[in-house]
N, C-alpha and C positions, 0 to 999 in steps of 0.2 A: 586551166580555167574552163568552166562550163558556162553555157549560155542558155537563155530562155527568151521566148517571144514576148514582147511587150504588148499586152492586151490583144487586140485583133489586128495589129499592125504587122508590117514585114520587118520590123526592127528586131535584131538579136542583141540582147544586152547581157553583159557579164553578170554572173550570179552574185558577185561582189561589186558594189558601186562605191566609188570614192567620194565620200562626203568631205566638203571643203570649208566648212564654216569657221574653222580656226585660222584660215589664211588671211593675213592682214592684222592679226592681233596676237594670238599665241604663236603663230608661224609667220616668218618673214616671206618675202617673195622668193628668195633662194630656197627656203624650206619647201614652199609650195611647189616650185618647179621640180625639186628633187623627188617629192612624193609622187607627182604626176608622172615623172620619168619612170620611177620604179613600178608604179601601178601599171603603166602601159607595158613595161617589159614583162609583167606577169600575166598579160592578156586581158587586163581590165580595160574595157572600152567605154564605160559609163561613168560620167562625172555629174555630180549634183551640186547646185549652188542656189543662191537667191539674191534678189536685189538688196535685201536688208543686211546681208552678211558683211563683215564678220560678226561673231557672237562673243560677248553680249553686244547688242546694238548700241552704237554711239554715233552721233553726227559726224565726227571726224574720221570714222572708219567705215561708214556706210558705203557699200559698193566696192570695198577693197578686195574682197574675194573674187568677184567677177573680173576686176582689173588684173589680178594676178593670173587667173586662168587665161585672160586675153593676151597677156604678154607671152605666156607659154605657147598658146596656139600660134601666135605670130612667129615666134622663134623656131618652133618645132615643125610646123606645117602638119599636113595629114588631117585636116579638119574633117574630111569625109570618113575617117576611121574612128571618130569619137562620137558617141551618143551623148549630147549635152542637154542637161535639164536645168531650168531655173524657174523662179517663182516671183509672182507679184505679191507684195506684202498685203496683209489684211488690215482692217481698221484697228487702231490701238492709239489711245491718247498720248502714249509715250513715244510714238514714232512719227510725229508730225513733221520732223525734220526731213522726211522723205517726200511727203506731199501733205498739204494741209487745206481742208480736212481730207482724211483718207476714205476713199470709197472704191468699190470694185465695180466700176462702170466703164462704158466705152471710152470716154475721154481719158481716164486714168490708166486703163489697160494699154491703150495706144501710147501714152506717154511712158509708161513703165517699160514696155518692150523696147522702145527706141533707146532708152537709157541702158538697158541690159545689153542690147546688141552692140552699142558703142563701146561699152566697157569690155565686153567679151571679144571685141574685134572680129566679129563674124557677121554674116548676112542673115543667119537663121539659127534658131534653137530647135532641137529635135522634140523636146517635150516642155511645154509651158504650163505651169501649175499655179493654182490659187493657193497661197500659203496657208490660209485658214478662212473659214466662212465669214461673211459680213454679218449674218444674222446671229441672234442670241441662241446658242445651242451648247451642247456639252462636248468640249474638247479641252486640250491642255490640262489634263488631270481632273476635269469635272466629270464625275460619274453619272449624275442624274440630270435629265432634262428638266428645267424649271419652267413651269407655265407662266407666261406673262401676257395677260389679255390685252395689255396696252403696248405691246411690243411695236415700236415705230418702224421696224424693218419693212421695206417695200421689195417685193419679189423681183430680184435682178437676174434670175437664172436665164430667161430668154435673151436678155441683153448681153450677158456674158458669152453665151454660145454663139450668138450672131457676130459678136466682135471677134471671137476666136475663128469663126468662119472667114471673116475678112482677112485675118492674119494668115490663115492657111492659103487663101487665094493669092495673097500678096507674096507668098513664099517666105514669110518671116518666121513662121513656126510650122512644124510638121504635124504635131499632135498635141492634144490637150489632156491635162490630168488635174487631180485635186490633192489636197493635203489636209490633214487634221479634220477630215470630213466624217459625217455620220452615214448610216445606212440610208436614211431618208434622202439625204443630199445626193448621194451617188445615184440612187434609183430615179430621182427627179431629173438629174442631168441626162441620164440614159433615156428616159421617157421623152423629154423634149427633143433631144437630138434625133431620135428615131422618127418622131412625128413630123419634124420639119427639115430633115435632111441636113442637120448641122453636125459639126465635129463631135465625135463620140468621146466620152470619158474613158481613157485607156488605162489609167493607173490611179492608185490612191497611195499617198505617202503618209503613213500613220505610225505611231510608236508600236513596237512589238518586241518583246523580250521575255526572258524567264520570269520576270517580276511584273510584266504587264502583258497579259494574253487576252485582253478585252476584245481584240480583233476577232477572236475565234467565236464570239457569242452570236454575231449575226453577219458581220461584214465578210467573214470567210466564205459563207455560202454565196454571197454576191460575186466574189472573185471566181468561184467555181462555175456558177451557172451563167454569169454575164461576161466572163473573161475580162475582168478589170483587175490587173495585177497589183499585188501589194509591194510597194517599195518600203521595206521596214527600216524605220529610223530608231535611234537610241537602242540598238540591240545589246549594248553593254550598260545601259542605264547611267549615262554620263560617266562611265568608267567604274561605277560601283561594283559591277559584276566581275571585274578583273581581280578583285580581292585586295587591291592595294590600299583601299581605305579601311577595309576590315582588319588588315594586318598592320595598319599604321605606317606603311612604307611609301605612301604617295608623296611625291615631291612637293615642296612648297609652292611651285608654280603650276601644279596640276590644276585642272579646270575648277573642281569644286573647292579646292583650297584657295584659289584666287577669287572666285566669284561665289560668295556665300549666299547670294540671292536665289540660287538654284536649289530648291529644297524638295523637288518633286519625288526624289528617291530616298528621302531621309526619315520616313515614318518608322516607328519601332517595328512594325510588321515587316516592312521592307528590309530593315537591318537584320531581322531574324531570318528571313527567307534567304537573303544574300549569304549569310553565314552558313546556312545549310547547303547551298549550292557550291560554295567555296570548298566546304569539307567533302562534298560528294566528288568534286573534281580531284581533290587530293587523294581520295581513297582509290580512284581509278587511274591515277598517274596521268591526268590531263590538266593542262593549265586552266584556271577558272575562265579566262577570256575565251579560250578555244571551246570549252564546254558550252558557254553561253552562245557563241557564234555558230557552232556546229548545229545546235538545236534550231536556231532560226534558219540556217541554210537549208535544212532538210524538210521544212514545213511545205506541203504541197501548194499552198496558196501564196507563197513568197516568190515573186518574180526576181527580186534583187535585194540584197542585204546591204544597207548603206553603212559603211564603216568610216570612222574618222580617227585620226591619230595625230599626235604632235611630234613623234619621232619616227624615223625609218624602222627602228627595231620593233616598235609597236605595230607599224603598218605591216611588216613582214609576218609577225605573229598572227595578226588578224586575217591576212590573206591565206595563210597556211591552215586556217580553220577548215578550209575546203577539203583538206586531206584527212580530217578526223571523221571516223565512223563511230557513232554512238551505239553501243551494244543494247540489246533488248533489256538487259538488267539496268543499265544506266537510265534508259528511257522510262522504265518502270519506277525507278527511284525519283526521277524528275516529277513524274505524275503524282507520286505520293506527297512530295513537298508541296506541289501546286494545290493538291486537294486540302492539305493542312493549312496553307497560307495562300489563298487564291488572290492573284492580282493586287498585291500590296502597294503597287506604285502606278495607278492608272494615269 
């Protein structure tokens, strides 16, 4: 395992982060414990979760992932050896079973962190993230920012950072990060924190994969110049880049076969790009999953690559992507496909 520094902190996080959003729905508690045991045995020290998990969100399973991590931490010990990240949910009319109405303000941040700490059975989290912005902006597959002169959003950036400062002082969180955020949002958080001596935005958890390289357009420069590390999620495009859907070998209980509502990676352009990447992997005797993950692993702006799996075999293959070195020829062919079909699944 290799490690990288998280932002400007002193935390060293594994280049592979264990994503856990299937725990409590596709994976049982025993499955989750087995995955965390195996990940830890391979040197992974970074686990990511959220108060809304498992996925897809349902009232009866909300918080189940944190609870499973919590029982693992209690039974295994060694909390100080794990870098634990979780998130406060963003506003969404479908998630009012969590809080109603949903806002990212001081009251709800304090309520959310207490719930997460209780479920996780810990006194603190290492990285506390906003799952997505409260304001109207372009994320979750939205390419273009849409002007709305009557946008009712009230600037909550100072309140968020002041509350994060409270939590740091209370010892309940160590660091602050964002998710599904834009370049403007990251720079605004950095500006306010520097001006007022508030917690710095240390990371951004956004999608990044062979079929979604939007991060490279402007956010990658921010990670370089401002030292805000990318925690890349969906590096396999909900499993599409493994080739199992392309070849028709996906099991009936695989994520996209179970949950038809997830269509972000289903465009004709994405299907064509995926087919080309799968064939590229085959031509160079690399598994499609490891081609996709190895590409993400080696990007200089990626602090950690968040992988998820429903079986130990998948988890092993994903972690082993760190052993793959992509040749100059393969990288050149990846760029040729990307130029032909750029970002088909934003």
